[in-house]
LOSE-346215 format. One record per residue (C-alpha): residue in three letters; y, z, x; residue number from 1. Coordinates in steps of 0.02 Angstrom, whole numbers, plus 50000, padded with zeros to 5 digits. Layout:
<kedos>
<'ALA',<Y,Z,X>,NUM>
...
</kedos>
This chain:
<kedos>
<'MET',<49954,48895,48357>,1>
<'PRO',<49910,48862,48541>,2>
<'LEU',<50018,48919,48685>,3>
<'ILE',<49967,48776,48799>,4>
<'ARG',<49879,48611,48762>,5>
<'LEU',<49823,48474,48883>,6>
<'ASN',<49780,48305,48809>,7>
<'ASN',<49684,48167,48900>,8>
<'ILE',<49733,48234,49072>,9>
<'SER',<49685,48139,49229>,10>
<'ILE',<49727,48170,49412>,11>
<'ALA',<49653,48107,49575>,12>
<'PHE',<49685,48131,49760>,13>
<'GLY',<49641,47971,49849>,14>
<'THR',<49481,47903,49771>,15>
<'HIS',<49419,48074,49716>,16>
<'ALA',<49455,48109,49532>,17>
<'LEU',<49474,48295,49498>,18>
<'LEU',<49510,48278,49311>,19>
<'GLN',<49460,48129,49203>,20>
<'HIS',<49530,48119,49026>,21>
<'SER',<49511,48307,49007>,22>
<'GLU',<49563,48418,48861>,23>
<'PHE',<49612,48602,48865>,24>
<'GLN',<49692,48727,48747>,25>
<'LEU',<49743,48910,48772>,26>
<'ASP',<49771,49018,48618>,27>
<'PRO',<49861,49186,48602>,28>
<'GLY',<49755,49338,48648>,29>
<'GLU',<49619,49240,48739>,30>
<'ARG',<49549,49288,48908>,31>
<'VAL',<49476,49128,48980>,32>
<'GLY',<49371,49122,49138>,33>
<'LEU',<49389,48957,49230>,34>
<'LEU',<49232,48911,49329>,35>
<'GLY',<49193,48769,49450>,36>
<'ARG',<49137,48738,49626>,37>
<'ASN',<49250,48751,49778>,38>
<'GLY',<49352,48592,49786>,39>
<'GLU',<49314,48544,49605>,40>
<'GLY',<49497,48557,49552>,41>
<'LYS',<49524,48732,49480>,42>
<'SER',<49683,48763,49581>,43>
<'THR',<49747,48590,49533>,44>
<'LEU',<49720,48629,49349>,45>
<'MET',<49810,48796,49366>,46>
<'ASN',<49956,48707,49450>,47>
<'ILE',<49966,48581,49308>,48>
<'ILE',<49965,48721,49178>,49>
<'ALA',<50100,48814,49275>,50>
<'GLY',<50205,48656,49285>,51>
<'ARG',<50205,48648,49475>,52>
<'ILE',<50125,48475,49480>,53>
<'LEU',<50112,48334,49354>,54>
<'PRO',<49951,48244,49306>,55>
<'ASP',<49931,48058,49339>,56>
<'ASN',<49902,48028,49154>,57>
<'GLY',<49899,48126,48993>,58>
<'GLU',<50010,48250,48901>,59>
<'VAL',<50049,48432,48944>,60>
<'TRP',<50120,48532,48798>,61>
<'ARG',<50184,48710,48808>,62>
<'GLU',<50256,48818,48671>,63>
<'PRO',<50447,48809,48683>,64>
<'GLU',<50521,48949,48790>,65>
<'LEU',<50345,48999,48845>,66>
<'LYS',<50345,49143,48971>,67>
<'LEU',<50210,49112,49103>,68>
<'ALA',<50171,49216,49257>,69>
<'TRP',<50049,49180,49399>,70>
<'LEU',<49964,49313,49506>,71>
<'GLU',<49911,49214,49660>,72>
<'GLN',<49776,49257,49788>,73>
<'MET',<49900,49302,49924>,74>
<'PRO',<50056,49382,49846>,75>
<'ASP',<50217,49322,49929>,76>
<'LEU',<50310,49487,49949>,77>
<'ASP',<50452,49532,50069>,78>
<'ASP',<50387,49669,50185>,79>
<'GLU',<50563,49742,50204>,80>
<'ALA',<50596,49755,50016>,81>
<'THR',<50561,49910,49914>,82>
<'VAL',<50433,49910,49774>,83>
<'TYR',<50575,49922,49646>,84>
<'ASP',<50662,49769,49719>,85>
<'SER',<50500,49669,49726>,86>
<'VAL',<50457,49706,49545>,87>
<'ALA',<50633,49670,49482>,88>
<'SER',<50637,49505,49580>,89>
<'GLY',<50516,49435,49451>,90>
<'LEU',<50669,49424,49336>,91>
<'GLY',<50767,49311,49454>,92>
<'GLU',<50956,49338,49462>,93>
<'LEU',<50948,49468,49322>,94>
<'GLY',<50823,49565,49426>,95>
<'ASP',<50941,49560,49575>,96>
<'TRP',<51079,49641,49468>,97>
<'ILE',<50957,49773,49407>,98>
<'SER',<50907,49814,49588>,99>
<'GLN',<51089,49826,49641>,100>
<'TYR',<51126,49941,49495>,101>
<'HIS',<50975,50050,49538>,102>
<'HIS',<51026,50070,49721>,103>
<'LEU',<51210,50095,49678>,104>
<'LEU',<51167,50241,49562>,105>
<'GLU',<51067,50322,49703>,106>
<'THR',<51209,50307,49829>,107>
<'MET',<51362,50333,49717>,108>
<'ASP',<51500,50424,49815>,109>
<'GLY',<51630,50424,49673>,110>
<'SER',<51747,50305,49766>,111>
<'GLU',<51852,50179,49671>,112>
<'GLN',<51760,50036,49755>,113>
<'SER',<51587,50096,49700>,114>
<'LEU',<51650,50132,49523>,115>
<'ASN',<51723,49956,49512>,116>
<'ARG',<51559,49882,49574>,117>
<'LEU',<51462,49986,49448>,118>
<'GLY',<51575,49923,49307>,119>
<'ILE',<51548,49741,49356>,120>
<'LEU',<51358,49763,49359>,121>
<'GLN',<51359,49855,49193>,122>
<'SER',<51457,49712,49115>,123>
<'LYS',<51333,49583,49181>,124>
<'LEU',<51184,49682,49121>,125>
<'GLU',<51259,49707,48949>,126>
<'THR',<51297,49522,48930>,127>
<'HIS',<51121,49466,48981>,128>
<'ASN',<51015,49597,48889>,129>
<'GLY',<50992,49683,49058>,130>
<'TRP',<50968,49859,48990>,131>
<'HIS',<50809,49805,48902>,132>
<'PHE',<50738,49728,49060>,133>
<'GLN',<50795,49876,49167>,134>
<'GLN',<50692,49987,49053>,135>
<'THR',<50547,49862,49067>,136>
<'VAL',<50553,49870,49258>,137>
<'GLU',<50550,50060,49258>,138>
<'SER',<50415,50075,49125>,139>
<'THR',<50307,49948,49217>,140>
<'LEU',<50325,50046,49380>,141>
<'SER',<50276,50204,49287>,142>
<'LYS',<50130,50123,49196>,143>
<'LEU',<50056,50052,49356>,144>
<'ASN',<50093,50214,49452>,145>
<'LEU',<50196,50124,49585>,146>
<'PRO',<50311,50215,49709>,147>
<'ALA',<50480,50135,49671>,148>
<'ASP',<50564,50169,49838>,149>
<'ALA',<50417,50135,49955>,150>
<'LYS',<50430,49985,50073>,151>
<'ILE',<50307,49842,50043>,152>
<'SER',<50258,49849,50228>,153>
<'SER',<50189,50025,50200>,154>
<'LEU',<50066,49971,50064>,155>
<'SER',<49884,49920,50078>,156>
<'GLY',<49821,49752,50013>,157>
<'GLY',<49763,49831,49850>,158>
<'TRP',<49933,49912,49816>,159>
<'LYS',<50023,49751,49858>,160>
<'ARG',<49915,49668,49725>,161>
<'ARG',<49976,49801,49602>,162>
<'VAL',<50158,49762,49648>,163>
<'ALA',<50125,49576,49622>,164>
<'LEU',<50048,49611,49451>,165>
<'ALA',<50199,49718,49403>,166>
<'GLN',<50313,49576,49460>,167>
<'ALA',<50217,49460,49343>,168>
<'LEU',<50212,49580,49195>,169>
<'VAL',<50397,49628,49201>,170>
<'ILE',<50449,49461,49125>,171>
<'GLU',<50339,49506,48975>,172>
<'PRO',<50236,49346,48991>,173>
<'GLU',<50139,49268,48850>,174>
<'VAL',<50022,49184,48975>,175>
<'LEU',<49957,49261,49137>,176>
<'LEU',<49865,49157,49269>,177>
<'LEU',<49755,49248,49395>,178>
<'ASP',<49681,49164,49551>,179>
<'GLU',<49535,49264,49626>,180>
<'PRO',<49618,49429,49575>,181>
<'THR',<49478,49542,49644>,182>
<'ASN',<49477,49470,49821>,183>
<'HIS',<49502,49609,49950>,184>
<'LEU',<49515,49743,49815>,185>
<'ASP',<49407,49900,49822>,186>
<'PHE',<49306,49963,49673>,187>
<'GLU',<49442,50080,49610>,188>
<'SER',<49573,49941,49614>,189>
<'ILE',<49455,49820,49526>,190>
<'ALA',<49422,49946,49387>,191>
<'TRP',<49609,49976,49372>,192>
<'LEU',<49643,49789,49359>,193>
<'GLU',<49509,49770,49224>,194>
<'GLU',<49594,49906,49121>,195>
<'GLN',<49764,49822,49140>,196>
<'MET',<49695,49653,49084>,197>
<'LEU',<49604,49727,48934>,198>
<'ALA',<49768,49810,48881>,199>
<'PHE',<49873,49651,48910>,200>
<'ARG',<49925,49575,48744>,201>
<'GLY',<49954,49397,48802>,202>
<'ALA',<49832,49259,48849>,203>
<'VAL',<49745,49261,49018>,204>
<'LEU',<49671,49116,49117>,205>
<'PHE',<49582,49173,49274>,206>
<'VAL',<49476,49107,49417>,207>
<'THR',<49352,49230,49494>,208>
<'HIS',<49186,49239,49586>,209>
<'ASP',<49160,49420,49530>,210>
<'ARG',<49025,49409,49394>,211>
<'ALA',<49049,49588,49334>,212>
<'PHE',<49238,49559,49314>,213>
<'LEU',<49202,49394,49225>,214>
<'GLN',<49074,49473,49107>,215>
<'LYS',<49189,49617,49061>,216>
<'LEU',<49348,49515,49029>,217>
<'ALA',<49308,49338,48975>,218>
<'THR',<49310,49297,48788>,219>
<'ARG',<49279,49113,48831>,220>
<'ILE',<49220,49015,48983>,221>
<'VAL',<49293,48845,49031>,222>
<'ASP',<49184,48750,49154>,223>
<'LEU',<49264,48617,49265>,224>
<'ASP',<49116,48504,49302>,225>
<'ARG',<49132,48329,49377>,226>
<'GLY',<49308,48301,49312>,227>
<'GLN',<49274,48365,49136>,228>
<'LEU',<49329,48529,49056>,229>
<'VAL',<49194,48601,48944>,230>
<'SER',<49229,48755,48836>,231>
<'TRP',<49093,48883,48808>,232>
<'PRO',<49140,49020,48681>,233>
<'GLY',<49070,49193,48720>,234>
<'ASN',<49046,49293,48879>,235>
<'TYR',<48976,49244,49049>,236>
<'GLN',<48794,49281,49006>,237>
<'ASP',<48807,49170,48851>,238>
<'TYR',<48879,49033,48960>,239>
<'LEU',<48737,49043,49087>,240>
<'ARG',<48604,49020,48952>,241>
<'ARG',<48691,48878,48862>,242>
<'LYS',<48743,48787,49022>,243>
<'ALA',<48564,48789,49089>,244>
<'ALA',<48503,48712,48925>,245>
<'ALA',<48642,48580,48930>,246>
<'LEU',<48600,48529,49109>,247>
<'GLU',<48417,48511,49063>,248>
<'ASP',<48462,48400,48914>,249>
<'GLU',<48576,48296,49026>,250>
<'ALA',<48437,48273,49154>,251>
<'ASN',<48315,48215,49019>,252>
<'GLN',<48441,48091,48948>,253>
<'ASN',<48478,48022,49122>,254>
<'ASN',<48291,48000,49155>,255>
<'GLU',<48270,47901,48994>,256>
<'PHE',<48423,47796,49036>,257>
<'ASP',<48360,47760,49212>,258>
<'LYS',<48189,47707,49146>,259>
<'LYS',<48270,47585,49025>,260>
<'LEU',<48383,47516,49162>,261>
<'ALA',<48236,47493,49282>,262>
<'LYS',<48137,47400,49147>,263>
<'GLU',<48282,47281,49114>,264>
<'GLU',<48306,47252,49302>,265>
<'VAL',<48123,47198,49314>,266>
<'TRP',<48145,47079,49168>,267>
<'ILE',<48301,46994,49239>,268>
<'ARG',<48211,46961,49404>,269>
<'GLN',<48053,46880,49330>,270>
<'GLY',<48104,46708,49390>,271>
<'ILE',<48119,46536,49312>,272>
<'LYS',<47998,46572,49170>,273>
<'ALA',<48097,46725,49118>,274>
<'ARG',<48264,46637,49135>,275>
<'ARG',<48205,46501,49013>,276>
<'THR',<48166,46632,48881>,277>
<'ARG',<48294,46766,48914>,278>
<'ASN',<48434,46785,48786>,279>
<'GLU',<48616,46808,48831>,280>
<'GLY',<48634,46964,48723>,281>
<'ARG',<48502,47053,48829>,282>
<'VAL',<48592,47000,48988>,283>
<'ARG',<48756,47071,48923>,284>
<'ALA',<48667,47233,48876>,285>
<'LEU',<48597,47246,49053>,286>
<'LYS',<48771,47223,49127>,287>
<'LYS',<48832,47363,49013>,288>
<'LEU',<48690,47477,49071>,289>
<'ARG',<48732,47441,49254>,290>
<'ASN',<48915,47482,49222>,291>
<'GLU',<48870,47646,49134>,292>
<'ARG',<48758,47695,49280>,293>
<'SER',<48895,47659,49407>,294>
<'GLN',<49017,47769,49309>,295>
<'ARG',<48899,47918,49300>,296>
<'ARG',<48948,48067,49406>,297>
<'ASN',<48788,48156,49453>,298>
<'VAL',<48774,48343,49471>,299>
<'GLN',<48831,48386,49647>,300>
<'GLY',<48696,48446,49767>,301>
<'THR',<48676,48630,49798>,302>
<'THR',<48704,48723,49959>,303>
<'LYS',<48538,48739,50053>,304>
<'LEU',<48529,48910,50133>,305>
<'ASN',<48380,48951,50242>,306>
<'LEU',<48372,49114,50338>,307>
<'THR',<48284,49097,50505>,308>
<'LYS',<48181,49253,50529>,309>
<'GLY',<48182,49314,50707>,310>
<'GLU',<48051,49410,50802>,311>
<'VAL',<47989,49563,50709>,312>
<'SER',<48091,49713,50761>,313>
<'GLY',<48023,49887,50792>,314>
<'LYS',<47998,49997,50638>,315>
<'LYS',<48152,50098,50684>,316>
<'VAL',<48306,49985,50686>,317>
<'ILE',<48450,50109,50710>,318>
<'GLU',<48456,50298,50710>,319>
<'ALA',<48622,50393,50704>,320>
<'THR',<48620,50579,50741>,321>
<'ASN',<48771,50687,50696>,322>
<'ILE',<48898,50553,50744>,323>
<'SER',<49086,50578,50719>,324>
<'PHE',<49233,50461,50748>,325>
<'GLY',<49418,50457,50702>,326>
<'TYR',<49591,50392,50742>,327>
<'GLU',<49740,50508,50777>,328>
<'ASN',<49666,50660,50693>,329>
<'LYS',<49608,50556,50543>,330>
<'PRO',<49418,50575,50523>,331>
<'ILE',<49330,50410,50486>,332>
<'VAL',<49151,50468,50512>,333>
<'ASN',<49110,50654,50506>,334>
<'ASN',<48941,50719,50567>,335>
<'PHE',<48845,50570,50496>,336>
<'SER',<48657,50553,50519>,337>
<'ALA',<48545,50411,50457>,338>
<'ARG',<48384,50321,50503>,339>
<'ILE',<48383,50134,50463>,340>
<'GLN',<48208,50059,50460>,341>
<'ARG',<48142,49881,50465>,342>
<'GLY',<48166,49796,50296>,343>
<'ASP',<48303,49913,50233>,344>
<'LYS',<48445,49829,50138>,345>
<'ILE',<48593,49948,50137>,346>
<'GLY',<48763,49925,50055>,347>
<'LEU',<48919,50014,50117>,348>
<'LEU',<49034,50075,49976>,349>
<'GLY',<49209,50147,49993>,350>
<'PRO',<49393,50112,49965>,351>
<'ASN',<49490,49993,50078>,352>
<'GLY',<49530,50080,50242>,353>
<'ALA',<49389,50207,50224>,354>
<'GLY',<49303,50147,50383>,355>
<'LYS',<49159,50036,50328>,356>
<'THR',<49188,49907,50465>,357>
<'THR',<49212,50048,50591>,358>
<'LEU',<49041,50120,50545>,359>
<'LEU',<48961,49949,50570>,360>
<'LYS',<49038,49936,50743>,361>
<'LEU',<48976,50112,50785>,362>
<'LEU',<48799,50068,50731>,363>
<'LEU',<48805,49907,50834>,364>
<'LYS',<48870,50008,50984>,365>
<'GLN',<49031,49906,50988>,366>
<'LEU',<49120,50075,50975>,367>
<'GLU',<49070,50241,51052>,368>
<'PRO',<49062,50392,50935>,369>
<'THR',<49168,50543,50981>,370>
<'THR',<49015,50654,50960>,371>
<'GLY',<48833,50622,50920>,372>
<'GLU',<48710,50487,50971>,373>
<'ILE',<48661,50314,50912>,374>
<'GLU',<48491,50245,50960>,375>
<'GLN',<48442,50064,50927>,376>
<'GLY',<48263,50007,50905>,377>
<'THR',<48170,49875,51004>,378>
<'LYS',<48177,49684,50992>,379>
<'LEU',<48338,49679,50890>,380>
<'GLN',<48415,49508,50857>,381>
<'VAL',<48582,49531,50770>,382>
<'ALA',<48684,49405,50668>,383>
<'TYR',<48858,49461,50613>,384>
<'PHE',<48961,49388,50470>,385>
<'ASP',<49143,49442,50491>,386>
<'GLN',<49261,49470,50342>,387>
<'LEU',<49415,49421,50441>,388>
<'ARG',<49337,49258,50503>,389>
<'ASP',<49385,49308,50680>,390>
<'GLN',<49235,49213,50744>,391>
<'LEU',<49315,49045,50698>,392>
<'ASP',<49428,48948,50817>,393>
<'PRO',<49555,48858,50706>,394>
<'GLU',<49573,48713,50829>,395>
<'MET',<49386,48673,50842>,396>
<'THR',<49304,48550,50725>,397>
<'VAL',<49178,48608,50596>,398>
<'ALA',<49036,48521,50688>,399>
<'ASP',<49083,48594,50858>,400>
<'THR',<49096,48768,50782>,401>
<'VAL',<48914,48759,50729>,402>
<'ALA',<48839,48658,50872>,403>
<'ASP',<48954,48707,51019>,404>
<'GLY',<48994,48525,51054>,405>
<'SER',<48814,48462,51045>,406>
<'GLU',<48751,48331,50922>,407>
<'PHE',<48592,48428,50886>,408>
<'ILE',<48552,48608,50845>,409>
<'GLU',<48390,48704,50841>,410>
<'ILE',<48346,48797,50681>,411>
<'GLY',<48195,48901,50726>,412>
<'SER',<48073,48774,50798>,413>
<'GLU',<48157,48626,50712>,414>
<'LYS',<48287,48513,50795>,415>
<'ARG',<48417,48439,50677>,416>
<'HIS',<48570,48330,50690>,417>
<'VAL',<48726,48434,50660>,418>
<'MET',<48790,48316,50524>,419>
<'SER',<48626,48329,50429>,420>
<'TYR',<48628,48519,50444>,421>
<'LEU',<48810,48533,50386>,422>
<'SER',<48771,48423,50235>,423>
<'ASP',<48657,48566,50176>,424>
<'PHE',<48819,48668,50163>,425>
<'LEU',<48910,48529,50069>,426>
<'PHE',<49012,48467,50219>,427>
<'ALA',<49028,48278,50215>,428>
<'PRO',<49036,48190,50386>,429>
<'ALA',<49225,48168,50374>,430>
<'ARG',<49247,48352,50331>,431>
<'ALA',<49129,48402,50472>,432>
<'ARG',<49245,48316,50597>,433>
<'SER',<49400,48407,50529>,434>
<'PRO',<49476,48557,50619>,435>
<'VAL',<49435,48730,50552>,436>
<'LYS',<49620,48762,50513>,437>
<'SER',<49614,48628,50376>,438>
<'LEU',<49476,48716,50277>,439>
<'SER',<49499,48817,50119>,440>
<'GLY',<49445,48999,50111>,441>
<'GLY',<49282,48953,50025>,442>
<'GLU',<49245,48817,50153>,443>
<'LYS',<49275,48939,50296>,444>
<'ASN',<49151,49058,50219>,445>
<'ARG',<49023,48918,50201>,446>
<'LEU',<49053,48873,50384>,447>
<'LEU',<49022,49053,50436>,448>
<'LEU',<48860,49051,50338>,449>
<'ALA',<48810,48886,50419>,450>
<'ARG',<48839,48960,50592>,451>
<'LEU',<48756,49124,50548>,452>
<'PHE',<48597,49039,50489>,453>
<'THR',<48575,48938,50650>,454>
<'LYS',<48526,49102,50733>,455>
<'SER',<48358,49188,50727>,456>
<'ALA',<48395,49365,50671>,457>
<'ASN',<48300,49518,50614>,458>
<'LEU',<48459,49618,50580>,459>
<'ILE',<48598,49536,50479>,460>
<'ILE',<48770,49619,50465>,461>
<'MET',<48879,49548,50326>,462>
<'ASP',<49059,49605,50300>,463>
<'GLU',<49129,49539,50135>,464>
<'PRO',<49026,49377,50131>,465>
<'THR',<49062,49335,49949>,466>
<'ASN',<49252,49313,49956>,467>
<'ASP',<49304,49136,49903>,468>
<'LEU',<49125,49074,49877>,469>
<'ASP',<49092,48979,49716>,470>
<'LEU',<48968,49063,49599>,471>
<'GLU',<48826,48942,49632>,472>
<'THR',<48832,48967,49821>,473>
<'LEU',<48852,49154,49797>,474>
<'GLU',<48695,49163,49688>,475>
<'MET',<48596,49059,49813>,476>
<'LEU',<48649,49174,49956>,477>
<'GLU',<48598,49321,49848>,478>
<'ASP',<48427,49246,49817>,479>
<'LYS',<48397,49215,50003>,480>
<'LEU',<48449,49391,50051>,481>
<'VAL',<48332,49466,49920>,482>
<'GLY',<48188,49371,50000>,483>
<'TYR',<48241,49408,50179>,484>
<'GLU',<48109,49512,50270>,485>
<'GLY',<48225,49580,50405>,486>
<'THR',<48355,49719,50394>,487>
<'LEU',<48524,49698,50308>,488>
<'LEU',<48686,49798,50317>,489>
<'LEU',<48809,49736,50186>,490>
<'VAL',<48992,49775,50149>,491>
<'SER',<49047,49700,49983>,492>
<'HIS',<49155,49741,49832>,493>
<'ASP',<49054,49622,49723>,494>
<'ARG',<48963,49745,49609>,495>
<'ALA',<48834,49622,49542>,496>
<'PHE',<48795,49558,49717>,497>
<'LEU',<48764,49736,49779>,498>
<'ASP',<48656,49780,49630>,499>
<'ASN',<48547,49626,49654>,500>
<'VAL',<48525,49639,49844>,501>
<'VAL',<48529,49816,49915>,502>
<'THR',<48399,49955,49903>,503>
<'SER',<48516,50099,49948>,504>
<'VAL',<48701,50131,49983>,505>
<'PHE',<48804,50229,50109>,506>
<'VAL',<48953,50297,50011>,507>
<'PHE',<49117,50351,50094>,508>
<'GLU',<49169,50505,49995>,509>
<'GLY',<49327,50557,50087>,510>
<'GLU',<49369,50655,50245>,511>
<'GLY',<49240,50555,50343>,512>
<'ASN',<49095,50615,50236>,513>
<'ILE',<48963,50479,50208>,514>
<'ASN',<48810,50506,50098>,515>
<'GLU',<48661,50396,50059>,516>
<'TYR',<48603,50359,49881>,517>
<'ILE',<48451,50259,49823>,518>
<'GLY',<48488,50103,49720>,519>
<'GLY',<48641,49990,49709>,520>
<'TYR',<48819,50009,49647>,521>
<'ALA',<48771,50035,49463>,522>
<'GLU',<48654,50181,49502>,523>
<'TRP',<48783,50266,49613>,524>
<'PHE',<48921,50236,49484>,525>
<'GLU',<48819,50318,49345>,526>
<'LEU',<48777,50466,49457>,527>
<'ASP',<48960,50484,49509>,528>
<'LYS',<49016,50475,49326>,529>
<'GLN',<48891,50611,49278>,530>
<'ARG',<48954,50722,49419>,531>
<'LYS',<49136,50697,49366>,532>
<'ASN',<49095,50732,49183>,533>
<'GLN',<49002,50888,49234>,534>
<'ALA',<49151,50943,49340>,535>
<'ILE',<49267,50918,49189>,536>
<'ALA',<49149,51015,49076>,537>
<'ASP',<49134,51156,49204>,538>
<'LYS',<49323,51163,49220>,539>
<'ALA',<49345,51168,49030>,540>
<'ALA',<49214,51305,49016>,541>
<'SER',<49298,51402,49157>,542>
<'THR',<49467,51386,49072>,543>
<'ALA',<49395,51444,48905>,544>
<'LYS',<49315,51596,48988>,545>
<'LYS',<49478,51640,49075>,546>
<'GLN',<49570,51631,48909>,547>
<'LYS',<49446,51752,48827>,548>
<'PRO',<49493,51936,48859>,549>
<'LYS',<49361,52012,48971>,550>
<'SER',<49360,52176,48872>,551>
<'ILE',<49307,52090,48711>,552>
<'LYS',<49120,52070,48690>,553>
<'GLN',<49083,52004,48517>,554>
<'LYS',<48966,51890,48425>,555>
<'LEU',<49028,51736,48337>,556>
<'SER',<49087,51762,48161>,557>
<'TYR',<48993,51673,48021>,558>
<'LYS',<49136,51548,48007>,559>
<'ASP',<49138,51511,48195>,560>
<'GLN',<48949,51494,48199>,561>
<'LYS',<48956,51363,48060>,562>
<'GLU',<49097,51273,48150>,563>
<'LEU',<48995,51268,48311>,564>
<'GLU',<48847,51194,48217>,565>
<'ARG',<48957,51056,48145>,566>
<'LEU',<49042,51008,48309>,567>
<'PRO',<48900,50900,48386>,568>
<'GLY',<48900,50790,48231>,569>
<'LEU',<49089,50777,48233>,570>
<'ILE',<49088,50731,48418>,571>
<'GLU',<48960,50594,48386>,572>
<'GLN',<49065,50528,48242>,573>
<'LEU',<49224,50526,48346>,574>
<'GLU',<49137,50442,48494>,575>
<'THR',<49069,50307,48378>,576>
<'GLU',<49242,50279,48306>,577>
<'GLN',<49317,50272,48483>,578>
<'ALA',<49187,50142,48537>,579>
<'GLN',<49218,50035,48380>,580>
<'LEU',<49407,50038,48404>,581>
<'THR',<49390,49996,48590>,582>
<'GLU',<49277,49849,48548>,583>
<'GLN',<49397,49791,48413>,584>
<'ILE',<49545,49796,48535>,585>
<'GLY',<49447,49701,48667>,586>
<'ALA',<49406,49557,48548>,587>
<'ALA',<49489,49388,48579>,588>
<'GLY',<49582,49379,48415>,589>
<'PHE',<49646,49558,48410>,590>
<'TYR',<49824,49522,48465>,591>
<'LYS',<49836,49370,48350>,592>
<'GLN',<49854,49492,48204>,593>
<'GLU',<50019,49550,48132>,594>
<'HIS',<50115,49668,48246>,595>
<'ASP',<50099,49814,48124>,596>
<'ALA',<49909,49795,48115>,597>
<'VAL',<49894,49793,48304>,598>
<'LYS',<50008,49946,48320>,599>
<'GLN',<49910,50041,48187>,600>
<'THR',<49744,50011,48277>,601>
<'LEU',<49814,50063,48447>,602>
<'GLU',<49887,50221,48369>,603>
<'GLN',<49722,50259,48285>,604>
<'LEU',<49630,50245,48452>,605>
<'GLU',<49755,50363,48534>,606>
<'LYS',<49737,50487,48390>,607>
<'THR',<49546,50480,48400>,608>
<'GLU',<49546,50510,48588>,609>
<'LYS',<49661,50661,48570>,610>
<'GLU',<49554,50733,48430>,611>
<'LEU',<49397,50706,48531>,612>
<'GLU',<49473,50798,48679>,613>
<'HIS',<49523,50943,48565>,614>
<'VAL',<49347,50953,48489>,615>
<'TYR',<49268,50958,48662>,616>
<'LEU',<49380,51103,48713>,617>
<'ARG',<49342,51196,48549>,618>
<'TRP',<49155,51170,48577>,619>
<'ASP',<49166,51243,48754>,620>
<'GLU',<49269,51388,48688>,621>
<'LEU',<49145,51433,48549>,622>
<'GLU',<48994,51415,48665>,623>
<'SER',<49075,51530,48793>,624>
<'LEU',<49104,51660,48656>,625>
<'GLN',<48924,51643,48603>,626>
<'ASP',<48868,51675,48784>,627>
</kedos>
């Protein structure tokens, strides 16, 4: 039975229809990725599902007493509240009582007044099933590893996102809505969020531009295209193949339709001779064809991105020699050396706050290193894309932002009208005359790209360029950067974008240490995983050796030798079982089963993982004895 069903939904703002007689259904256990261009209506659809706005027409049905939570792009959290209070506030008035009870227990002085207050709160909690939800708050805090008594103002953006997720999960929702959940999160936080969503037992509907996140989580894709919701079962890669084939079929059908319409238009205009012989049925059919053509919503044009290559720079672009920099005894860059050459495409990887933007400013000589030297090459022409959009004046119009008040701009050797140029970035004339402050996040990023690409540059610096971009624009930007012949320095937490664009990465590894690795995110991640696994194995071996008495020097017994020979096969068997159980749990219909079946599978996975860990330790122990 579905949790949510939309029947024949329509909604429009002005003359622009966002949804036209659309259908949608969300079933238990599904993880649905909602795709569509910026401005296509994804947020409107989410608001309809959440009950915040009503459609113009159609029916919205929700399961009675449905619990729904929404994790929005920018969590609305009180900076002065504690993490405990913020998480409990997801429960409304009940959460306020739970917070009061929590703080009262911590400050109890044994006075009659505090005891009376405690009794009143206990009575309220008992009456409203509060003990269950108090336990839920505390278990959620523990599960998400959140510091209960920390102030919200002391947390980074990634940790605030964790608090907002805890606030959503504490009501034990059956449906969870996520709006661009990976924006401004670092790699570690994204991986953590993926794990939480895979473990979540309810249904998830999410909007994201992160293709790796989409591929890992989605069990179904719903595409919002020209007012229609189209469901594509399977993962993101399945969707790409099938959508491309569908668009090709649509184009062929439209071509055949247009040929037929053109032929009938010629016939109706043949003059007196034709009018004597024409039949009224054919005239009515022509009118029907004209009406069908007027109702057709064509595929929207794509963003046209063209990088203007500047003058060829010298072979050496930037050379850093033993540079260091820090704030208040906190090292950001420690004794870093690198030589960046013409044509290099380098990604900067590291957690939020590690210093990636600081390193860019050092390399551009916008900051002076504490020690060391930075030497820039000759003939550098730099274009800088800023993650904080500081380059945009909110009061200026879109057109003036790009053309500095002029009607024309020069792109390389070509002179173009600003309205024509902005149409390449999907800004209609009316939108181009609007102030920057009225733009959405995705539109502001498109505007930054439009301004960036007016400049001739042989060194492009991009700091989080993919945030809020729709997938089509993101892929087009990716394609242009791959073909760009200049030098690129890129900060991004979009793993697929990094893998497809960069040739090497600078990785921030703590305490200001920065190391270069060849390849993109995936290559570094595999190398880092191997190093961590080796460290675990070394530690296990070291522990086993310490446990063995140094005075005993003996060969393995016949029984131990046979056990050691069997262990590799047992490990392979357990790893296979672990992978099968993990795949089974990640399937869309897993949580639709009976509760006992779900519980049994989860317990089996936990048992397998513990047994695998025990076998690994036994293997290390026997091998160390053999040595």
